[in-house]
PQR file with spaces between the fields and no chain letter, atoms N, CA, C, O and H, PARSE charges and radii, in Angstrom:
ATOM       1  N    THR     1      -6.232  -20.074   -1.219 -0.4000 1.5000
ATOM       2  CA   THR     1      -6.221  -19.399   -2.487 -0.0000 2.0000
ATOM       3  C    THR     1      -7.014  -18.100   -2.361  0.5500 1.7000
ATOM       4  O    THR     1      -8.161  -18.124   -1.915 -0.5500 1.4000
ATOM       5  N    PRO     2      -6.427  -16.973   -2.744 -0.5600 1.5000
ATOM       6  CA   PRO     2      -7.159  -15.695   -2.682  0.2800 2.0000
ATOM       7  C    PRO     2      -8.397  -15.713   -3.574  0.5500 1.7000
ATOM       8  O    PRO     2      -8.410  -16.341   -4.633 -0.5500 1.4000
ATOM       9  N    HIS     3      -9.416  -15.024   -3.132 -0.4000 1.5000
ATOM      10  CA   HIS     3     -10.655  -14.931   -3.906 -0.0000 2.0000
ATOM      11  C    HIS     3     -10.499  -14.019   -5.118  0.5500 1.7000
ATOM      12  O    HIS     3     -11.099  -14.264   -6.165 -0.5500 1.4000
ATOM      13  H    HIS     3      -9.405  -14.513   -2.272  0.4000 1.0000
ATOM      14  N    GLY     4      -9.703  -12.979   -4.980 -0.4000 1.5000
ATOM      15  CA   GLY     4      -9.521  -12.011   -6.055 -0.0000 2.0000
ATOM      16  C    GLY     4      -8.064  -11.686   -6.245  0.5500 1.7000
ATOM      17  O    GLY     4      -7.191  -12.411   -5.767 -0.5500 1.4000
ATOM      18  H    GLY     4      -9.215  -12.779   -4.130  0.4000 1.0000
ATOM      19  N    PRO     5      -7.792  -10.589   -6.948 -0.5600 1.5000
ATOM      20  CA   PRO     5      -6.395  -10.201   -7.185  0.2800 2.0000
ATOM      21  C    PRO     5      -5.687   -9.812   -5.893  0.5500 1.7000
ATOM      22  O    PRO     5      -6.312   -9.329   -4.948 -0.5500 1.4000
ATOM      23  N    SER     6      -4.395  -10.027   -5.867 -0.4000 1.5000
ATOM      24  CA   SER     6      -3.561   -9.676   -4.714 -0.0000 2.0000
ATOM      25  C    SER     6      -2.699   -8.473   -5.057  0.5500 1.7000
ATOM      26  O    SER     6      -2.371   -8.237   -6.219 -0.5500 1.4000
ATOM      27  H    SER     6      -3.887  -10.419   -6.634  0.4000 1.0000
ATOM      28  N    THR     7      -2.337   -7.715   -4.028 -0.4000 1.5000
ATOM      29  CA   THR     7      -1.440   -6.580   -4.201 -0.0000 2.0000
ATOM      30  C    THR     7      -0.228   -6.803   -3.306  0.5500 1.7000
ATOM      31  O    THR     7      -0.376   -7.049   -2.109 -0.5500 1.4000
ATOM      32  H    THR     7      -2.603   -7.906   -3.083  0.4000 1.0000
ATOM      33  N    VAL     8       0.942   -6.721   -3.866 -0.4000 1.5000
ATOM      34  CA   VAL     8       2.177   -6.881   -3.103 -0.0000 2.0000
ATOM      35  C    VAL     8       2.567   -5.517   -2.541  0.5500 1.7000
ATOM      36  O    VAL     8       2.652   -4.537   -3.281 -0.5500 1.4000
ATOM      37  H    VAL     8       1.062   -6.522   -4.838  0.4000 1.0000
ATOM      38  N    VAL     9       2.804   -5.457   -1.225 -0.4000 1.5000
ATOM      39  CA   VAL     9       3.261   -4.226   -0.585 -0.0000 2.0000
ATOM      40  C    VAL     9       4.591   -4.501    0.096  0.5500 1.7000
ATOM      41  O    VAL     9       4.887   -5.636    0.469 -0.5500 1.4000
ATOM      42  H    VAL     9       2.735   -6.253   -0.624  0.4000 1.0000
ATOM      43  N    ASP    10       5.391   -3.453    0.256 -0.4000 1.5000
ATOM      44  CA   ASP    10       6.676   -3.592    0.934 -0.0000 2.0000
ATOM      45  C    ASP    10       6.455   -3.938    2.396  0.5500 1.7000
ATOM      46  O    ASP    10       5.449   -3.553    2.991 -0.5500 1.4000
ATOM      47  H    ASP    10       5.151   -2.531   -0.047  0.4000 1.0000
ATOM      48  N    GLY    11       7.396   -4.662    2.967 -0.4000 1.5000
ATOM      49  CA   GLY    11       7.320   -5.005    4.374 -0.0000 2.0000
ATOM      50  C    GLY    11       6.462   -6.235    4.600  0.5500 1.7000
ATOM      51  O    GLY    11       6.430   -7.154    3.781 -0.5500 1.4000
ATOM      52  H    GLY    11       8.213   -4.975    2.484  0.4000 1.0000
ATOM      53  N    PHE    12       5.767   -6.234    5.730 -0.4000 1.5000
ATOM      54  CA   PHE    12       4.914   -7.355    6.126 -0.0000 2.0000
ATOM      55  C    PHE    12       3.552   -6.802    6.502  0.5500 1.7000
ATOM      56  O    PHE    12       3.416   -6.218    7.577 -0.5500 1.4000
ATOM      57  H    PHE    12       5.793   -5.488    6.395  0.4000 1.0000
ATOM      58  N    PRO    13       2.532   -6.963    5.656 -0.5600 1.5000
ATOM      59  CA   PRO    13       1.207   -6.428    5.973  0.2800 2.0000
ATOM      60  C    PRO    13       0.666   -7.038    7.266  0.5500 1.7000
ATOM      61  O    PRO    13       0.684   -8.256    7.444 -0.5500 1.4000
ATOM      62  N    VAL    14       0.181   -6.173    8.172 -0.4000 1.5000
ATOM      63  CA   VAL    14      -0.274   -6.625    9.478 -0.0000 2.0000
ATOM      64  C    VAL    14      -1.779   -6.427    9.645  0.5500 1.7000
ATOM      65  O    VAL    14      -2.487   -7.376    9.979 -0.5500 1.4000
ATOM      66  H    VAL    14       0.167   -5.183    8.028  0.4000 1.0000
ATOM      67  N    ASP    15      -2.276   -5.223    9.420 -0.4000 1.5000
ATOM      68  CA   ASP    15      -3.691   -4.902    9.602 -0.0000 2.0000
ATOM      69  C    ASP    15      -4.267   -4.328    8.310  0.5500 1.7000
ATOM      70  O    ASP    15      -3.560   -3.706    7.517 -0.5500 1.4000
ATOM      71  H    ASP    15      -1.700   -4.451    9.149  0.4000 1.0000
ATOM      72  N    VAL    16      -5.573   -4.554    8.117 -0.4000 1.5000
ATOM      73  CA   VAL    16      -6.284   -4.024    6.951 -0.0000 2.0000
ATOM      74  C    VAL    16      -7.616   -3.460    7.429  0.5500 1.7000
ATOM      75  O    VAL    16      -8.298   -4.071    8.252 -0.5500 1.4000
ATOM      76  H    VAL    16      -6.147   -5.059    8.761  0.4000 1.0000
ATOM      77  N    ALA    17      -7.987   -2.280    6.904 -0.4000 1.5000
ATOM      78  CA   ALA    17      -9.283   -1.682    7.226 -0.0000 2.0000
ATOM      79  C    ALA    17      -9.832   -0.996    5.987  0.5500 1.7000
ATOM      80  O    ALA    17      -9.095   -0.337    5.253 -0.5500 1.4000
ATOM      81  H    ALA    17      -7.433   -1.783    6.235  0.4000 1.0000
ATOM      82  N    LEU    18     -11.132   -1.154    5.757 -0.4000 1.5000
ATOM      83  CA   LEU    18     -11.795   -0.528    4.617 -0.0000 2.0000
ATOM      84  C    LEU    18     -12.408    0.795    5.022  0.5500 1.7000
ATOM      85  O    LEU    18     -12.908    0.937    6.138 -0.5500 1.4000
ATOM      86  H    LEU    18     -11.731   -1.689    6.353  0.4000 1.0000
ATOM      87  N    HIS    19     -12.373    1.761    4.125 -0.4000 1.5000
ATOM      88  CA   HIS    19     -13.087    3.020    4.361 -0.0000 2.0000
ATOM      89  C    HIS    19     -14.564    2.744    4.105  0.5500 1.7000
ATOM      90  O    HIS    19     -14.897    2.049    3.145 -0.5500 1.4000
ATOM      91  H    HIS    19     -11.967    1.646    3.218  0.4000 1.0000
ATOM      92  N    PRO    20     -15.464    3.274    4.947 -0.5600 1.5000
ATOM      93  CA   PRO    20     -16.892    2.959    4.804  0.2800 2.0000
ATOM      94  C    PRO    20     -17.560    3.573    3.569  0.5500 1.7000
ATOM      95  O    PRO    20     -18.608    3.088    3.145 -0.5500 1.4000
ATOM      96  N    ALA    21     -16.991    4.610    2.992 -0.4000 1.5000
ATOM      97  CA   ALA    21     -17.655    5.269    1.867 -0.0000 2.0000
ATOM      98  C    ALA    21     -16.776    5.382    0.621  0.5500 1.7000
ATOM      99  O    ALA    21     -17.288    5.387   -0.499 -0.5500 1.4000
ATOM     100  H    ALA    21     -16.139    5.005    3.337  0.4000 1.0000
ATOM     101  N    LEU    22     -15.474    5.470    0.807 -0.4000 1.5000
ATOM     102  CA   LEU    22     -14.563    5.636   -0.327 -0.0000 2.0000
ATOM     103  C    LEU    22     -14.008    4.290   -0.766  0.5500 1.7000
ATOM     104  O    LEU    22     -14.007    3.330    0.005 -0.5500 1.4000
ATOM     105  H    LEU    22     -15.059    5.466    1.716  0.4000 1.0000
ATOM     106  N    ASP    23     -13.539    4.223   -1.998 -0.4000 1.5000
ATOM     107  CA   ASP    23     -12.941    2.992   -2.507 -0.0000 2.0000
ATOM     108  C    ASP    23     -11.454    2.938   -2.181  0.5500 1.7000
ATOM     109  O    ASP    23     -10.614    2.819   -3.073 -0.5500 1.4000
ATOM     110  H    ASP    23     -13.540    5.002   -2.624  0.4000 1.0000
ATOM     111  N    VAL    24     -11.139    3.028   -0.882 -0.4000 1.5000
ATOM     112  CA   VAL    24      -9.759    2.899   -0.428 -0.0000 2.0000
ATOM     113  C    VAL    24      -9.685    1.882    0.705  0.5500 1.7000
ATOM     114  O    VAL    24     -10.657    1.648    1.423 -0.5500 1.4000
ATOM     115  H    VAL    24     -11.821    3.124   -0.157  0.4000 1.0000
ATOM     116  N    VAL    25      -8.530    1.300    0.837 -0.4000 1.5000
ATOM     117  CA   VAL    25      -8.252    0.359    1.920 -0.0000 2.0000
ATOM     118  C    VAL    25      -6.955    0.809    2.588  0.5500 1.7000
ATOM     119  O    VAL    25      -6.018    1.242    1.917 -0.5500 1.4000
ATOM     120  H    VAL    25      -7.741    1.491    0.254  0.4000 1.0000
ATOM     121  N    TYR    26      -6.914    0.702    3.907 -0.4000 1.5000
ATOM     122  CA   TYR    26      -5.738    1.077    4.687 -0.0000 2.0000
ATOM     123  C    TYR    26      -5.025   -0.202    5.122  0.5500 1.7000
ATOM     124  O    TYR    26      -5.659   -1.162    5.559 -0.5500 1.4000
ATOM     125  H    TYR    26      -7.675    0.350    4.452  0.4000 1.0000
ATOM     126  N    VAL    27      -3.706   -0.201    4.996 -0.4000 1.5000
ATOM     127  CA   VAL    27      -2.905   -1.372    5.351 -0.0000 2.0000
ATOM     128  C    VAL    27      -1.723   -0.906    6.178  0.5500 1.7000
ATOM     129  O    VAL    27      -1.010    0.015    5.781 -0.5500 1.4000
ATOM     130  H    VAL    27      -3.191    0.579    4.641  0.4000 1.0000
ATOM     131  N    THR    28      -1.505   -1.539    7.335 -0.4000 1.5000
ATOM     132  CA   THR    28      -0.274   -1.278    8.070 -0.0000 2.0000
ATOM     133  C    THR    28       0.722   -2.358    7.679  0.5500 1.7000
ATOM     134  O    THR    28       0.372   -3.529    7.532 -0.5500 1.4000
ATOM     135  H    THR    28      -2.084   -2.288    7.658  0.4000 1.0000
ATOM     136  N    SER    29       1.960   -1.942    7.517 -0.4000 1.5000
ATOM     137  CA   SER    29       3.015   -2.859    7.126 -0.0000 2.0000
ATOM     138  C    SER    29       4.196   -2.676    8.063  0.5500 1.7000
ATOM     139  O    SER    29       4.580   -1.550    8.378 -0.5500 1.4000
ATOM     140  H    SER    29       2.245   -0.991    7.636  0.4000 1.0000
ATOM     141  N    ALA    30       4.770   -3.786    8.507 -0.4000 1.5000
ATOM     142  CA   ALA    30       5.892   -3.719    9.437 -0.0000 2.0000
ATOM     143  C    ALA    30       6.913   -4.800    9.083  0.5500 1.7000
ATOM     144  O    ALA    30       6.563   -5.958    8.853 -0.5500 1.4000
ATOM     145  H    ALA    30       4.458   -4.701    8.250  0.4000 1.0000
ATOM     146  N    SER    31       8.152   -4.403    9.046 -0.4000 1.5000
ATOM     147  CA   SER    31       9.270   -5.323    8.882 -0.0000 2.0000
ATOM     148  C    SER    31      10.490   -4.633    9.485  0.5500 1.7000
ATOM     149  O    SER    31      10.362   -3.564   10.082 -0.5500 1.4000
ATOM     150  H    SER    31       8.435   -3.462    9.233  0.4000 1.0000
ATOM     151  N    ARG    32      11.641   -5.217    9.341 -0.4000 1.5000
ATOM     152  CA   ARG    32      12.835   -4.560    9.884 -0.0000 2.0000
ATOM     153  C    ARG    32      13.117   -3.240    9.194  0.5500 1.7000
ATOM     154  O    ARG    32      13.602   -2.302    9.828 -0.5500 1.4000
ATOM     155  H    ARG    32      11.745   -6.085    8.856  0.4000 1.0000
ATOM     156  N    SER    33      12.817   -3.152    7.898 -0.4000 1.5000
ATOM     157  CA   SER    33      13.154   -1.940    7.153 -0.0000 2.0000
ATOM     158  C    SER    33      11.944   -1.080    6.775  0.5500 1.7000
ATOM     159  O    SER    33      12.112    0.094    6.443 -0.5500 1.4000
ATOM     160  H    SER    33      12.423   -3.913    7.384  0.4000 1.0000
ATOM     161  N    VAL    34      10.742   -1.633    6.819 -0.4000 1.5000
ATOM     162  CA   VAL    34       9.544   -0.893    6.413 -0.0000 2.0000
ATOM     163  C    VAL    34       8.534   -0.884    7.557  0.5500 1.7000
ATOM     164  O    VAL    34       8.118   -1.934    8.046 -0.5500 1.4000
ATOM     165  H    VAL    34      10.606   -2.586    7.088  0.4000 1.0000
ATOM     166  N    ARG    35       8.150    0.319    7.971 -0.4000 1.5000
ATOM     167  CA   ARG    35       7.084    0.497    8.963 -0.0000 2.0000
ATOM     168  C    ARG    35       6.222    1.633    8.455  0.5500 1.7000
ATOM     169  O    ARG    35       6.621    2.796    8.515 -0.5500 1.4000
ATOM     170  H    ARG    35       8.488    1.172    7.573  0.4000 1.0000
ATOM     171  N    ALA    36       5.034    1.299    7.950 -0.4000 1.5000
ATOM     172  CA   ALA    36       4.250    2.324    7.274 -0.0000 2.0000
ATOM     173  C    ALA    36       2.758    2.012    7.308  0.5500 1.7000
ATOM     174  O    ALA    36       2.330    0.873    7.498 -0.5500 1.4000
ATOM     175  H    ALA    36       4.710    0.354    7.901  0.4000 1.0000
ATOM     176  N    LEU    37       1.990    3.083    7.115 -0.4000 1.5000
ATOM     177  CA   LEU    37       0.560    2.985    6.860 -0.0000 2.0000
ATOM     178  C    LEU    37       0.377    3.289    5.376  0.5500 1.7000
ATOM     179  O    LEU    37       0.809    4.336    4.895 -0.5500 1.4000
ATOM     180  H    LEU    37       2.338    4.008    6.961  0.4000 1.0000
ATOM     181  N    LEU    38      -0.256    2.383    4.660 -0.4000 1.5000
ATOM     182  CA   LEU    38      -0.452    2.532    3.229 -0.0000 2.0000
ATOM     183  C    LEU    38      -1.924    2.761    2.933  0.5500 1.7000
ATOM     184  O    LEU    38      -2.794    2.172    3.575 -0.5500 1.4000
ATOM     185  H    LEU    38      -0.608    1.532    5.051  0.4000 1.0000
ATOM     186  N    VAL    39      -2.197    3.613    1.964 -0.4000 1.5000
ATOM     187  CA   VAL    39      -3.558    3.826    1.473 -0.0000 2.0000
ATOM     188  C    VAL    39      -3.584    3.305    0.039  0.5500 1.7000
ATOM     189  O    VAL    39      -2.847    3.790   -0.820 -0.5500 1.4000
ATOM     190  H    VAL    39      -1.491    4.091    1.442  0.4000 1.0000
ATOM     191  N    LEU    40      -4.439    2.314   -0.214 -0.4000 1.5000
ATOM     192  CA   LEU    40      -4.522    1.699   -1.530 -0.0000 2.0000
ATOM     193  C    LEU    40      -5.892    1.945   -2.155  0.5500 1.7000
ATOM     194  O    LEU    40      -6.909    1.971   -1.461 -0.5500 1.4000
ATOM     195  H    LEU    40      -5.038    1.920    0.483  0.4000 1.0000
ATOM     196  N    ASP    41      -5.906    2.122   -3.461 -0.4000 1.5000
ATOM     197  CA   ASP    41      -7.143    2.222   -4.224 -0.0000 2.0000
ATOM     198  C    ASP    41      -7.723    0.806   -4.350  0.5500 1.7000
ATOM     199  O    ASP    41      -7.036   -0.107   -4.807 -0.5500 1.4000
ATOM     200  H    ASP    41      -5.080    2.101   -4.025  0.4000 1.0000
ATOM     201  N    ARG    42      -8.974    0.628   -3.948 -0.4000 1.5000
ATOM     202  CA   ARG    42      -9.580   -0.709   -3.978 -0.0000 2.0000
ATOM     203  C    ARG    42      -9.806   -1.226   -5.387  0.5500 1.7000
ATOM     204  O    ARG    42      -9.849   -2.438   -5.592 -0.5500 1.4000
ATOM     205  H    ARG    42      -9.532    1.370   -3.577  0.4000 1.0000
ATOM     206  N    MET    43      -9.950   -0.352   -6.347 -0.4000 1.5000
ATOM     207  CA   MET    43     -10.240   -0.776   -7.714 -0.0000 2.0000
ATOM     208  C    MET    43      -8.966   -1.074   -8.515  0.5500 1.7000
ATOM     209  O    MET    43      -8.891   -2.087   -9.211 -0.5500 1.4000
ATOM     210  H    MET    43      -9.915    0.634   -6.180  0.4000 1.0000
ATOM     211  N    THR    44      -7.968   -0.191   -8.415 -0.4000 1.5000
ATOM     212  CA   THR    44      -6.746   -0.356   -9.209 -0.0000 2.0000
ATOM     213  C    THR    44      -5.624   -1.028   -8.423  0.5500 1.7000
ATOM     214  O    THR    44      -4.654   -1.503   -9.013 -0.5500 1.4000
ATOM     215  H    THR    44      -8.029    0.631   -7.849  0.4000 1.0000
ATOM     216  N    HIS    45      -5.750   -1.071   -7.097 -0.4000 1.5000
ATOM     217  CA   HIS    45      -4.750   -1.639   -6.195 -0.0000 2.0000
ATOM     218  C    HIS    45      -3.480   -0.806   -6.129  0.5500 1.7000
ATOM     219  O    HIS    45      -2.459   -1.269   -5.619 -0.5500 1.4000
ATOM     220  H    HIS    45      -6.539   -0.684   -6.618  0.4000 1.0000
ATOM     221  N    ALA    46      -3.535    0.415   -6.639 -0.4000 1.5000
ATOM     222  CA   ALA    46      -2.380    1.312   -6.604 -0.0000 2.0000
ATOM     223  C    ALA    46      -2.208    1.881   -5.201  0.5500 1.7000
ATOM     224  O    ALA    46      -3.188    2.139   -4.503 -0.5500 1.4000
ATOM     225  H    ALA    46      -4.364    0.791   -7.053  0.4000 1.0000
ATOM     226  N    VAL    47      -0.963    2.074   -4.795 -0.4000 1.5000
ATOM     227  CA   VAL    47      -0.666    2.724   -3.516 -0.0000 2.0000
ATOM     228  C    VAL    47      -0.833    4.226   -3.728  0.5500 1.7000
ATOM     229  O    VAL    47      -0.102    4.831   -4.512 -0.5500 1.4000
ATOM     230  H    VAL    47      -0.166    1.864   -5.362  0.4000 1.0000
ATOM     231  N    LEU    48      -1.793    4.824   -3.028 -0.4000 1.5000
ATOM     232  CA   LEU    48      -2.077    6.247   -3.162 -0.0000 2.0000
ATOM     233  C    LEU    48      -1.248    7.096   -2.218  0.5500 1.7000
ATOM     234  O    LEU    48      -0.897    8.231   -2.540 -0.5500 1.4000
ATOM     235  H    LEU    48      -2.386    4.333   -2.391  0.4000 1.0000
ATOM     236  N    GLN    49      -0.934    6.543   -1.046 -0.4000 1.5000
ATOM     237  CA   GLN    49      -0.183    7.304   -0.051 -0.0000 2.0000
ATOM     238  C    GLN    49       0.549    6.335    0.871  0.5500 1.7000
ATOM     239  O    GLN    49       0.057    5.248    1.175 -0.5500 1.4000
ATOM     240  H    GLN    49      -1.220    5.621   -0.785  0.4000 1.0000
ATOM     241  N    THR    50       1.731    6.750    1.307 -0.4000 1.5000
ATOM     242  CA   THR    50       2.505    5.991    2.282 -0.0000 2.0000
ATOM     243  C    THR    50       2.895    6.922    3.420  0.5500 1.7000
ATOM     244  O    THR    50       3.490    7.976    3.191 -0.5500 1.4000
ATOM     245  H    THR    50       2.131    7.633    1.060  0.4000 1.0000
ATOM     246  N    VAL    51       2.562    6.534    4.642 -0.4000 1.5000
ATOM     247  CA   VAL    51       2.929    7.302    5.834 -0.0000 2.0000
ATOM     248  C    VAL    51       3.914    6.436    6.618  0.5500 1.7000
ATOM     249  O    VAL    51       3.533    5.432    7.219 -0.5500 1.4000
ATOM     250  H    VAL    51       2.079    5.678    4.828  0.4000 1.0000
ATOM     251  N    GLU    52       5.189    6.841    6.602 -0.4000 1.5000
ATOM     252  CA   GLU    52       6.219    6.060    7.279 -0.0000 2.0000
ATOM     253  C    GLU    52       6.415    6.557    8.705  0.5500 1.7000
ATOM     254  O    GLU    52       6.145    7.719    9.009 -0.5500 1.4000
ATOM     255  H    GLU    52       5.499    7.657    6.113  0.4000 1.0000
ATOM     256  N    ARG    53       6.887    5.669    9.579 -0.4000 1.5000
ATOM     257  CA   ARG    53       7.261    6.062   10.930 -0.0000 2.0000
ATOM     258  C    ARG    53       8.287    5.092   11.462  0.5500 1.7000
ATOM     259  O    ARG    53       8.440    3.989   10.937 -0.5500 1.4000
ATOM     260  H    ARG    53       7.106    4.725    9.332  0.4000 1.0000
ATOM     261  N    GLU    54       8.997    5.498   12.509 -0.4000 1.5000
ATOM     262  CA   GLU    54      10.074    4.669   13.046 -0.0000 2.0000
ATOM     263  C    GLU    54       9.561    3.405   13.712  0.5500 1.7000
ATOM     264  O    GLU    54      10.111    2.325   13.498 -0.5500 1.4000
ATOM     265  H    GLU    54       8.874    6.394   12.936  0.4000 1.0000
ATOM     266  N    GLY    55       8.509    3.527   14.521 -0.4000 1.5000
ATOM     267  CA   GLY    55       7.955    2.369   15.208 -0.0000 2.0000
ATOM     268  C    GLY    55       6.880    1.706   14.373  0.5500 1.7000
ATOM     269  O    GLY    55       6.282    2.332   13.498 -0.5500 1.4000
ATOM     270  H    GLY    55       8.062    4.404   14.695  0.4000 1.0000
ATOM     271  N    ALA    56       6.640    0.451   14.646 -0.4000 1.5000
ATOM     272  CA   ALA    56       5.607   -0.288   13.917 -0.0000 2.0000
ATOM     273  C    ALA    56       4.220    0.094   14.424  0.5500 1.7000
ATOM     274  O    ALA    56       4.047    0.392   15.605 -0.5500 1.4000
ATOM     275  H    ALA    56       7.125   -0.058   15.357  0.4000 1.0000
ATOM     276  N    PHE    57       3.247    0.083   13.542 -0.4000 1.5000
ATOM     277  CA   PHE    57       1.860    0.279   13.933 -0.0000 2.0000
ATOM     278  C    PHE    57       1.351   -1.018   14.545  0.5500 1.7000
ATOM     279  O    PHE    57       1.673   -2.100   14.054 -0.5500 1.4000
ATOM     280  H    PHE    57       3.387   -0.159   12.582  0.4000 1.0000
ATOM     281  N    ARG    58       0.558   -0.923   15.614 -0.4000 1.5000
ATOM     282  CA   ARG    58       0.058   -2.111   16.312 -0.0000 2.0000
ATOM     283  C    ARG    58      -1.458   -2.223   16.299  0.5500 1.7000
ATOM     284  O    ARG    58      -2.013   -3.081   16.986 -0.5500 1.4000
ATOM     285  H    ARG    58       0.297   -0.044   16.013  0.4000 1.0000
ATOM     286  N    GLY    59      -2.132   -1.389   15.544 -0.4000 1.5000
ATOM     287  CA   GLY    59      -3.581   -1.438   15.463 -0.0000 2.0000
ATOM     288  C    GLY    59      -4.075   -0.468   14.413  0.5500 1.7000
ATOM     289  O    GLY    59      -3.389    0.498   14.079 -0.5500 1.4000
ATOM     290  H    GLY    59      -1.681   -0.692   14.986  0.4000 1.0000
ATOM     291  N    LEU    60      -5.269   -0.723   13.889 -0.4000 1.5000
ATOM     292  CA   LEU    60      -5.813    0.093   12.823 -0.0000 2.0000
ATOM     293  C    LEU    60      -7.328    0.102   12.935  0.5500 1.7000
ATOM     294  O    LEU    60      -7.952   -0.947   13.095 -0.5500 1.4000
ATOM     295  H    LEU    60      -5.826   -1.508   14.161  0.4000 1.0000
ATOM     296  N    ALA    61      -7.921    1.297   12.850 -0.4000 1.5000
ATOM     297  CA   ALA    61      -9.379    1.435   12.908 -0.0000 2.0000
ATOM     298  C    ALA    61      -9.796    2.663   12.111  0.5500 1.7000
ATOM     299  O    ALA    61      -9.050    3.637   12.006 -0.5500 1.4000
ATOM     300  H    ALA    61      -7.414    2.149   12.719  0.4000 1.0000
ATOM     301  N    VAL    62     -10.995    2.603   11.554 -0.4000 1.5000
ATOM     302  CA   VAL    62     -11.581    3.720   10.817 -0.0000 2.0000
ATOM     303  C    VAL    62     -12.889    4.069   11.503  0.5500 1.7000
ATOM     304  O    VAL    62     -13.700    3.189   11.793 -0.5500 1.4000
ATOM     305  H    VAL    62     -11.601    1.812   11.639  0.4000 1.0000
ATOM     306  N    LYS    63     -13.097    5.374   11.767 -0.4000 1.5000
ATOM     307  CA   LYS    63     -14.372    5.797   12.348 -0.0000 2.0000
ATOM     308  C    LYS    63     -15.509    5.373   11.422  0.5500 1.7000
ATOM     309  O    LYS    63     -15.338    5.360   10.203 -0.5500 1.4000
ATOM     310  H    LYS    63     -12.438    6.088   11.531  0.4000 1.0000
ATOM     311  N    PRO    64     -16.665    5.026   11.984 -0.5600 1.5000
ATOM     312  CA   PRO    64     -17.795    4.589   11.163  0.2800 2.0000
ATOM     313  C    PRO    64     -18.198    5.583   10.075  0.5500 1.7000
ATOM     314  O    PRO    64     -18.686    5.178    9.020 -0.5500 1.4000
ATOM     315  N    ASP    65     -17.997    6.889   10.322 -0.4000 1.5000
ATOM     316  CA   ASP    65     -18.332    7.880    9.289 -0.0000 2.0000
ATOM     317  C    ASP    65     -17.173    8.121    8.321  0.5500 1.7000
ATOM     318  O    ASP    65     -17.309    8.898    7.376 -0.5500 1.4000
ATOM     319  H    ASP    65     -17.601    7.219   11.179  0.4000 1.0000
ATOM     320  N    GLY    66     -16.029    7.459    8.551 -0.4000 1.5000
ATOM     321  CA   GLY    66     -14.872    7.586    7.665 -0.0000 2.0000
ATOM     322  C    GLY    66     -14.064    8.849    7.841  0.5500 1.7000
ATOM     323  O    GLY    66     -13.138    9.102    7.070 -0.5500 1.4000
ATOM     324  H    GLY    66     -15.918    6.829    9.319  0.4000 1.0000
ATOM     325  N    ALA    67     -14.398    9.658    8.855 -0.4000 1.5000
ATOM     326  CA   ALA    67     -13.725   10.957    9.035 -0.0000 2.0000
ATOM     327  C    ALA    67     -12.291   10.824    9.522  0.5500 1.7000
ATOM     328  O    ALA    67     -11.474   11.709    9.270 -0.5500 1.4000
ATOM     329  H    ALA    67     -15.150    9.453    9.482  0.4000 1.0000
ATOM     330  N    ARG    68     -11.970    9.746   10.210 -0.4000 1.5000
ATOM     331  CA   ARG    68     -10.602    9.572   10.740 -0.0000 2.0000
ATOM     332  C    ARG    68     -10.180    8.124   10.645  0.5500 1.7000
ATOM     333  O    ARG    68     -10.986    7.196   10.707 -0.5500 1.4000
ATOM     334  H    ARG    68     -12.634    9.027   10.415  0.4000 1.0000
ATOM     335  N    VAL    69      -8.851    7.972   10.488 -0.4000 1.5000
ATOM     336  CA   VAL    69      -8.221    6.653   10.539 -0.0000 2.0000
ATOM     337  C    VAL    69      -7.278    6.681   11.723  0.5500 1.7000
ATOM     338  O    VAL    69      -6.495    7.618   11.880 -0.5500 1.4000
ATOM     339  H    VAL    69      -8.195    8.726   10.437  0.4000 1.0000
ATOM     340  N    TYR    70      -7.350    5.664   12.548 -0.4000 1.5000
ATOM     341  CA   TYR    70      -6.488    5.559   13.724 -0.0000 2.0000
ATOM     342  C    TYR    70      -5.507    4.410   13.513  0.5500 1.7000
ATOM     343  O    TYR    70      -5.909    3.260   13.334 -0.5500 1.4000
ATOM     344  H    TYR    70      -7.986    4.903   12.420  0.4000 1.0000
ATOM     345  N    ALA    71      -4.230    4.733   13.537 -0.4000 1.5000
ATOM     346  CA   ALA    71      -3.171    3.727   13.458 -0.0000 2.0000
ATOM     347  C    ALA    71      -2.260    3.964   14.647  0.5500 1.7000
ATOM     348  O    ALA    71      -1.596    4.997   14.738 -0.5500 1.4000
ATOM     349  H    ALA    71      -3.904    5.667   13.682  0.4000 1.0000
ATOM     350  N    VAL    72      -2.233    3.014   15.546 -0.4000 1.5000
ATOM     351  CA   VAL    72      -1.480    3.162   16.795 -0.0000 2.0000
ATOM     352  C    VAL    72      -0.181    2.389   16.719  0.5500 1.7000
ATOM     353  O    VAL    72       0.595    2.389   17.675 -0.5500 1.4000
ATOM     354  H    VAL    72      -2.772    2.175   15.472  0.4000 1.0000
């Protein structure tokens, strides 16, 4: 059972990473039709940005200072 509210995203969520200073969370999603990096607002759960690509992302990391997000 989830501890808090859930957010439904397209595709199949694979990786999740929190920004160290901002109230955003990064989610990679992969399925046959959806391959994307999503940026969600942690408070409202709204999708703020979607970065699509042909291949699936296989890893996700945020620099400790929050300056960069790496999605491979």
